[in-house]
C-alpha positions in Angstrom: -102.9 -16.3 44.3 -101.6 -13.1 42.8 -100.9 -11.3 46.1 -99.1 -14.9 47.4 -97.0 -14.6 44.0 -95.9 -11.1 44.6 -94.9 -11.8 48.2 -93.1 -14.9 47.1 -91.1 -12.7 44.4 -90.5 -10.3 47.3 -88.8 -13.2 49.4 -86.9 -14.6 46.5 -85.3 -11.2 45.4 -84.2 -10.2 49.0 -82.9 -13.7 49.6 -81.0 -13.6 46.4 -79.5 -10.2 47.1 -78.5 -11.2 50.7 -77.2 -14.7 49.4 -74.0 -13.4 47.8 -73.2 -11.1 50.6 -74.3 -13.5 53.6 -71.2 -12.7 55.7 -72.1 -9.1 55.7 -75.6 -9.8 56.8 -75.0 -12.4 59.3 -74.9 -9.7 62.4 -78.5 -8.4 61.2 -80.0 -11.8 61.1 -81.3 -11.6 64.6 -82.7 -8.2 64.4 -84.4 -9.4 61.0 -86.0 -12.3 62.8 -87.1 -10.2 65.7 -88.4 -7.6 63.1 -90.2 -10.4 61.3 -91.9 -11.5 64.4 -92.8 -8.1 65.4 -94.6 -7.4 61.8 -96.2 -10.9 62.0 -97.9 -9.9 65.1 -98.9 -6.6 64.1 -100.5 -8.2 61.0 -102.4 -10.8 63.2 -104.1 -8.1 65.2 -104.3 -5.2 62.7 -105.1 -7.4 59.5 -106.3 -4.2 57.6 -102.7 -3.1 57.8 -101.5 -6.1 55.8 -101.4 -4.5 52.3 -98.3 -2.7 54.2 -96.9 -5.2 56.7 -97.2 -8.4 54.4 -94.6 -7.0 51.9 -92.3 -5.9 55.0 -92.3 -9.3 56.4 -91.7 -10.8 52.9 -88.5 -9.0 52.7 -87.5 -9.7 56.2 -87.8 -13.2 55.5 -85.9 -13.3 52.4 -83.1 -11.5 54.2 -83.2 -14.4 56.9 -83.5 -17.0 54.4 -80.6 -15.6 52.3 -78.5 -15.2 54.9 -78.9 -18.5 56.7 -78.9 -20.3 53.3 -75.8 -18.7 52.2 -74.2 -19.9 55.6 -75.5 -23.4 55.2 -74.4 -23.7 51.6 -70.9 -23.0 52.7 -70.9 -25.7 55.4 -73.0 -28.2 53.2 -72.1 -27.3 49.3 -75.4 -27.7 47.2 -78.1 -28.8 49.9 -79.6 -25.3 49.6 -79.9 -25.6 46.0 -81.8 -28.9 46.5 -84.0 -27.7 49.1 -85.0 -24.6 47.3 -85.7 -26.2 44.1 -87.9 -29.0 45.8 -89.6 -26.2 48.1 -90.8 -24.1 45.2 -91.4 -27.0 42.9 -94.0 -28.3 45.4 -95.3 -24.7 46.1 -96.0 -24.1 42.6 -97.5 -27.5 42.0 -99.9 -27.0 44.9 -100.6 -23.4 43.8 -101.7 -24.9 40.3 -103.7 -27.6 41.8 -105.4 -25.1 44.3 -106.0 -22.5 41.5 -107.6 -25.3 39.3 -110.0 -26.3 42.1 -108.6 -30.1 41.9 -108.3 -30.0 45.6 -111.2 -28.7 47.8 -110.7 -27.4 51.4 -113.4 -28.9 53.6 -113.9 -28.8 57.4 -113.0 -32.5 57.7 -109.7 -31.6 55.4 -108.8 -28.7 57.7 -109.2 -30.8 60.9 -107.1 -33.6 59.8 -104.4 -31.4 58.4 -104.4 -29.2 61.8 -104.4 -32.4 63.6 -101.7 -34.2 62.1 -99.8 -30.8 62.2 -100.1 -30.7 65.9 -99.2 -34.2 66.3 -96.1 -33.7 64.6 -95.3 -30.6 66.6 -95.9 -32.4 69.6 -93.6 -35.3 68.6 -90.9 -33.0 67.8 -91.3 -31.2 71.2 -91.0 -34.6 72.9 -87.8 -35.2 70.9 -86.1 -32.0 71.9 -87.0 -32.4 75.7 -85.9 -36.2 75.7 -82.7 -34.8 74.0 -81.9 -32.8 76.9 -81.6 -36.4 78.8 -79.8 -38.0 76.2 -83.1 -40.0 74.9 -84.2 -38.3 71.5 -86.8 -39.9 69.6 -84.7 -42.2 67.4 -86.4 -42.9 64.2 -87.0 -39.0 63.6 -83.4 -38.7 62.9 -82.6 -42.1 61.3 -82.2 -43.1 57.5 -83.9 -46.3 58.2 -87.3 -47.5 56.6 -89.2 -45.8 59.2 -87.1 -42.5 59.4 -87.8 -42.1 55.8 -91.5 -43.1 56.0 -91.8 -40.5 58.7 -90.3 -37.8 57.1 -92.3 -38.4 54.0 -95.4 -38.2 56.2 -94.1 -34.9 57.5 -93.5 -33.5 53.9 -97.1 -34.6 52.9 -98.6 -32.9 56.0 -96.6 -29.9 55.3 -97.6 -29.5 51.6 -101.2 -29.9 52.7 -100.6 -26.8 55.1 -99.9 -25.1 51.9 -103.1 -25.6 50.5 -104.9 -24.5 53.9 -102.7 -21.3 53.5 -104.0 -20.9 50.0 -107.6 -21.3 51.2 
């Protein structure tokens, strides 16, 4: 949990530093994304290197998040602050819940969360493919009862994935 908090702090610090200067950083977002992917793959195959690669990955992700968020905040004022506040609120709440052992990760829990995540990914993939033919999956993008319900379901599954990450 302490390592997670340290990495989160690195993400936040680098994102905040980039936020104010996002126009300067925009040309470096693609190299930062590629660098993040390379560092992630290295970490997957050389887990013993993670004490060195994880902080590098966290800083690169902070640069990407800060640059992209700064750009989006200009296009849609206030949206980033709402998203960040909700994301970190859920993160810290689940971190506390997990550290207090209020939720236990069992094999059944793991299978249900991974299965639901896979189903959501397949639905979004189908939406992308169908979108090429002018037939996207409608309720994903709608603000009706079904669309809001689906969005809440996705948020719950994403939150449960955080608990898997903590475990």
